[in-house]
C-alpha positions in Angstrom: 63.8 120.5 64.9 67.4 120.6 63.8 70.6 118.6 64.0 72.3 121.6 65.8 69.7 121.4 68.6 70.2 117.6 68.9 74.0 118.0 69.2 73.6 120.9 71.6 71.4 118.7 73.8 74.0 115.9 73.8 76.9 118.3 74.6 74.9 119.7 77.6 75.1 116.2 79.2 78.9 115.7 78.7 80.3 114.5 82.1 77.1 113.0 83.5 78.0 109.7 85.0 76.8 106.9 87.2 73.2 105.6 87.6 70.6 106.4 88.3 71.2 109.8 86.6 69.0 112.5 85.0 68.8 110.5 81.8 67.7 107.2 83.4 65.3 109.0 85.8 63.6 110.8 82.9 63.2 107.5 80.9 62.0 105.6 84.0 59.3 108.2 84.7 57.8 107.3 81.3 58.6 103.6 81.1 59.1 102.2 84.6 61.6 102.0 87.4 63.2 98.9 85.9 65.2 101.4 83.7 66.7 103.4 86.5 69.8 101.3 86.6 69.7 99.6 83.2 72.2 100.1 80.4 71.4 103.7 79.2 73.2 104.5 76.0 70.0 104.5 74.0 68.1 106.2 76.8 70.6 109.1 76.3 69.7 109.3 72.6 66.0 109.3 73.5 66.5 112.1 76.1 68.5 114.3 73.7 65.9 113.9 71.0 63.1 114.8 73.3 64.8 117.8 74.8 65.8 119.2 71.4 62.4 118.7 69.7 63.7 116.0 67.4 61.7 113.0 68.7 59.8 112.7 65.4 63.0 112.3 63.4 65.1 110.3 65.9 62.4 108.2 67.6 60.0 107.1 64.8 58.7 104.3 67.0 58.8 106.2 70.3 61.2 105.9 73.2 64.1 103.4 72.7 66.4 101.7 75.3 67.1 98.6 73.2 69.7 99.5 70.5 68.9 96.6 68.2 65.3 97.9 67.8 66.5 101.4 67.3 68.8 100.3 64.5 65.9 98.4 62.9 63.9 101.6 62.9 66.4 103.1 60.6 66.5 100.1 58.3 62.7 100.1 58.1 62.9 103.8 57.0 65.4 102.9 54.3 68.1 105.0 56.0 70.4 102.3 57.3 74.1 102.1 56.2 76.4 99.2 57.1 79.5 100.4 58.9 82.2 100.0 56.3 84.9 102.7 56.1 83.6 104.0 52.7 80.0 104.3 53.9 81.2 106.1 57.1 83.4 108.5 55.1 80.6 109.3 52.5 77.4 109.1 54.5 77.9 109.5 58.3 76.6 113.1 58.9 76.6 115.0 62.1 73.6 113.9 64.0 73.7 110.3 62.6 72.8 107.6 65.1 76.0 105.4 65.4 75.6 101.8 66.4 78.6 99.7 67.7 79.1 96.0 67.8 82.1 95.0 69.9 82.5 91.8 68.0 83.3 93.8 64.9 80.3 92.7 62.7 77.8 94.7 60.7 74.9 92.5 61.8 72.1 94.5 63.5 71.5 91.7 65.9 75.0 92.0 67.3 74.7 95.7 68.2 75.9 96.5 71.7 76.0 100.3 71.9 74.8 103.6 70.3 76.0 107.2 70.2 75.5 110.2 68.0 78.0 111.5 65.4 79.3 114.9 66.2 81.9 115.2 63.4 83.0 113.1 60.4 86.8 112.9 60.4 86.9 112.1 56.7 89.0 109.0 57.0 86.4 106.3 57.9 86.3 107.5 61.5 83.9 109.7 63.4 83.9 111.7 66.6 80.8 110.8 68.6 79.0 111.7 71.8 77.8 108.6 73.7 76.0 107.9 76.9 76.9 104.9 79.1 80.5 104.7 77.8 82.4 104.0 81.0 79.0 104.7 82.7 79.3 108.3 81.6 78.5 110.7 78.7 81.8 111.2 76.8 83.2 112.0 73.4 84.7 109.0 71.6 86.5 108.5 68.2 85.1 105.3 66.5 86.2 103.5 63.4 84.8 100.9 61.1 86.3 98.2 63.3 83.5 98.6 65.8 80.8 100.5 63.8 78.1 98.0 62.8 76.2 100.8 61.0 74.4 104.1 61.3 71.4 106.0 60.0 70.8 109.7 59.5 67.5 110.9 61.0 65.5 113.3 58.8 66.1 116.4 60.9 63.8 119.3 60.0 61.7 117.3 57.5 59.3 115.2 59.7 55.9 116.2 61.0 54.6 113.7 63.4 50.9 112.9 63.0 48.5 113.2 65.9 49.2 110.5 68.5 46.7 107.7 68.7 44.9 107.0 71.9 47.2 105.3 74.4 46.8 101.6 74.7 46.1 100.0 78.1 49.3 98.7 79.7 48.2 95.1 79.2 47.8 95.6 75.4 51.3 97.0 74.8 52.9 94.5 77.2 51.3 91.6 75.3 52.7 93.0 72.0 56.2 93.2 73.4 56.4 89.8 75.0 55.1 88.1 71.8 58.3 89.2 70.1 60.7 88.0 72.9 62.2 84.5 72.8 62.1 81.6 75.2 65.4 81.6 77.0 66.6 78.7 79.3 69.7 76.8 80.3 71.1 74.5 77.6 74.5 73.4 78.8 75.3 71.5 75.5 74.3 74.4 73.2 74.2 77.5 75.3 71.8 80.3 74.2 73.6 83.5 73.3 72.9 87.0 72.0 71.4 90.3 72.8 68.2 88.9 74.2 70.3 87.1 76.9 72.0 90.4 77.6 68.6 92.2 77.9 67.5 89.5 80.4 70.8 90.0 82.3 70.0 93.8 82.6 66.4 93.2 83.6 67.4 90.7 86.3 70.0 93.2 87.6 67.4 95.9 87.7 65.0 93.6 89.7 67.7 92.8 92.3 69.0 89.5 90.8 72.4 90.5 89.3 74.4 88.1 87.2 78.0 87.6 88.8 80.8 89.4 87.0 82.4 86.0 86.2 79.5 85.3 83.8 79.3 86.5 80.2 76.0 88.5 80.1 75.4 87.5 76.5 75.5 83.7 77.2 72.8 82.0 79.2 74.7 80.2 82.0 73.8 78.4 85.2 74.0 81.9 86.9 71.2 83.1 84.7 69.2 80.0 85.5 69.7 80.4 89.2 68.8 84.2 89.2 65.9 83.6 86.9 64.4 80.9 89.1 64.9 83.0 92.2 63.0 85.9 90.5 60.2 83.6 89.3 59.8 82.1 92.8 59.5 85.6 94.3 57.1 86.7 91.6 54.9 83.5 91.9 56.0 82.3 88.4 57.5 78.9 89.2 55.2 77.3 86.6 57.5 78.7 83.9 60.4 76.8 85.5 63.6 78.5 84.6 62.3 79.6 81.2 61.4 83.1 80.0 57.8 82.5 79.1 55.5 85.4 78.4 54.5 85.8 82.0 58.1 86.0 83.1 59.0 88.6 80.4 55.9 90.6 81.4 56.9 90.6 85.0 60.5 91.6 84.2 59.3 94.5 82.0 56.3 95.5 84.1 55.9 99.3 84.7 55.4 100.0 88.3 
């Protein structure tokens, strides 16, 4: 379990593109077909960690596809650094998980994307390897203008305790949906943020894509129409255009 093996696993996937691909298929086998065509930057981190024997260090809470939760893992471990240039220069080591927010903030809730640091350039920038950048695995150079923050996994120092007995699907599904918000159309004060973007991705994966003219992070009439169509097909009209617990469970359901 070393950072060199983690980076070697990432480099081996350079050039992979499109979806579904080897990364999304591997993630979907464990977590459900909904992830075959979903945004896959954090699925790539998950795959590289598993292939390189670094899951205990990189995935302290298990598989991750949602970048915000993965960043929160690092904060809970006391390893989170906000993405200022000085922090990047001093603390972003090869193998660090690098989280981007295209709005240029350092708020974890604004995070859009994740990659892994391959090299610290010493001037507040890093060279990274990222999945789902232009729908491919590519090298990028990132600066503090888009880096929300990062954390350095404890490569080589973590021993994972024995895994507990797996919970029934219904149990873990209930735990997830309890944390997810009620989303609905509010034309006066539109709901915005990452949960809306997550909903957009799940609707896309279920065959109800949001038109390109719509901002995937803002709940619009397009979201309302696609959500109601999905609910009608799933027999969930009682939740009436709102992401109640039964709707979230159906969107996330492993098949």
